[in-house]
C-alpha positions in Angstrom: 86.0 141.3 56.4 87.9 138.8 58.5 89.3 140.1 61.8 93.0 139.4 62.5 93.6 136.7 65.1 94.1 138.0 68.6 95.3 135.3 71.0 94.1 137.3 74.0 90.5 137.0 72.8 90.9 133.2 73.2 91.9 133.5 76.9 88.3 134.3 77.8 86.7 136.8 80.2 86.5 136.9 83.9 86.0 133.5 85.4 82.8 132.6 87.1 83.3 133.2 90.9 81.1 130.2 91.7 83.2 127.9 89.4 86.4 129.2 90.9 85.1 128.6 94.5 84.0 125.1 93.5 87.4 124.3 92.0 89.1 125.7 95.1 87.0 123.5 97.4 87.9 120.4 95.3 91.6 121.3 95.3 91.6 122.0 99.1 90.0 118.6 99.7 92.5 116.8 97.5 95.6 118.5 99.0 94.2 118.0 102.5 93.7 114.3 101.8 97.3 114.0 100.6 98.6 115.9 103.6 96.7 113.5 105.9 98.1 110.5 104.0 101.7 111.8 104.5 101.0 112.3 108.2 99.6 108.9 108.5 102.5 107.2 106.7 105.4 109.1 108.2 104.1 110.0 111.7 101.4 107.5 112.7 103.1 104.4 111.2 106.1 103.0 113.0 107.9 101.8 109.8 107.2 105.2 108.1 108.6 107.1 111.1 111.7 104.9 111.0 112.2 105.5 107.3 111.8 109.3 107.8 114.4 109.2 110.6 116.8 107.3 108.3 116.3 109.7 105.5 116.9 112.6 107.9 120.1 111.1 109.1 121.4 110.1 105.7 120.1 112.9 103.5 119.5 116.0 105.5 122.3 115.7 108.1 125.0 115.2 105.4 126.7 117.9 103.5 125.2 118.8 100.1 128.4 120.0 98.6 131.7 118.0 98.9 135.1 118.7 97.4 134.4 116.7 94.3 130.7 117.5 93.8 129.5 118.5 90.4 126.7 121.1 90.0 124.4 118.3 88.9 125.1 116.2 92.0 124.6 119.2 94.3 121.2 119.9 92.6 120.1 116.2 93.1 121.3 116.2 96.7 119.4 119.4 97.5 116.3 118.1 95.8 116.4 115.0 98.0 116.7 117.2 101.1 113.9 119.5 99.9 111.6 116.4 99.5 112.3 115.3 103.1 111.9 118.9 104.5 108.5 119.1 102.8 107.4 115.9 104.5 108.3 117.4 107.9 106.5 120.6 107.0 103.4 118.7 106.0 103.4 116.7 109.2 103.7 119.9 111.3 100.9 121.6 109.3 98.6 118.6 109.8 99.3 118.6 113.6 98.6 122.3 113.9 95.1 121.9 112.4 
């Protein structure tokens, strides 16, 4: 007799702790490398630091919402600001380590 399909059976059991630890080490190395690249480009490089300062002045220090902003425009503007804020956070995190 054929058993009915149970999608949860396809998920699998408990993951192998060794495989999880290995993948975490790979992920940590990858993201650490990206963080260091961001630091190198925007903090250690004169042109990158200048670009980041321009972005801060033109994107972060300007209002997100204006009298004629649409919801779509506000979302795009806030996304741009979040991108710049994350660069600053990454720089600060690299310098703390």
